N, C-alpha and C positions, 0 to 999 in steps of 0.2 A: 801255533804251535812254538814253544820253547824249550829247548834243551841245555839243561845246566852239567856242563863236564867237570868232574872235579879227577885232578889229575897231582901225583907224587912230585912231578917233574914234566915239562913237556919242550924246554929248552936244549938240555943235554942230546949227547951223541951215544945216548945208552939205547940197548933195545925197547924198553919201555916208553922212554919219552919219543923215542922214534915212531912205533906202531900207534901211541898217542895223537902226533901229528898228523899222521895219516888218517887215522881215523876224523880226526876233527876236519879237516881238509876235506876228506867226501861227504860229510855231515853238512859242513855249508856249501859246499856244491849242488846239495840236494832241497836244501831248504834256507838256504840263503845264510850271509853273514850276520845278519842280526838275528836270527832266530837262534844261535848257540854264545853260551856265556860261558868260556872258559877258565876256571879259576887254578892255577899251578901252586903246590905249595912250595918247590923248589923256586926262584926267582934266576934272574941271567949268573951267567959266570964266565968269565974269559974265555973259557975252551969252547964255549957251547957254538951250535951253529951260527952261520954269520948272516944269513938270513932272517928277517925280524919276522915273525908270527905275534898275532894278532891276542892279546887275551885281556878279559875282566879284571883279573888280577890275579900280581904274584909276589911271592914272597921275595926273602933275601937269599943271597949264596949261601949262606948258612942257616940250615932247619933247625928251629929251635921251639920250644914248646910255644912260645911267645908267640911264634910264624902260624903255628898249628892254631892256637886261639884266633889270630887275624884271619885266618881262611875260615873259619867255622862262623865268623860275624859276617867276612864276604858274601859266603854262601847266605847266610839271614836274608842279607840286604837284597841279592838278585833274587833270593824265593819269594820276597814281598813284594817287589816290585817288579818282575817279571811274568811271574805263578807260572815256573816250570810246568810242560804235560809229561817230562820226562829228566829223571834226576840218574847218570852216569856216573858210576863210579869207575875208575881206572885201576884201580889197585884194589885189594882186597880190603887194607889198612883203612881206607876213606870210605869204607863199605858201611860203619855206623855212623857217619857223618850225614852220606846220602838216605839212609835209612830216616835218621831223624828229621833230616831238612822234610825229606819227603810225609812224615809223620806230622811235623807242625805248619806244613802247607794243606795237608787233606784236613786239618782243623779249622782253617779259616775260613 
């Protein structure tokens, strides 16, 4: 089993990012490190958590449309290579991407 986890951000100290870190950590403890691929739209910023957190792909400090496109491409690559059983969207705005990746995967 493989899980693709899409998040708007996982490094900062905000509530959504904090919850995402807890959720990914719990999933990794249940299924193993290699079973979870994390894609974070927002990348590292100077005021983020100091401890490292493993992601398969992360954007830049400033989220632009270019990085939204790169997130979609990264999602396609992981979907193609890992064939996830579950695609989780940590935010409503990433729901259409999760849905599209699931539809593409079901058509493979």
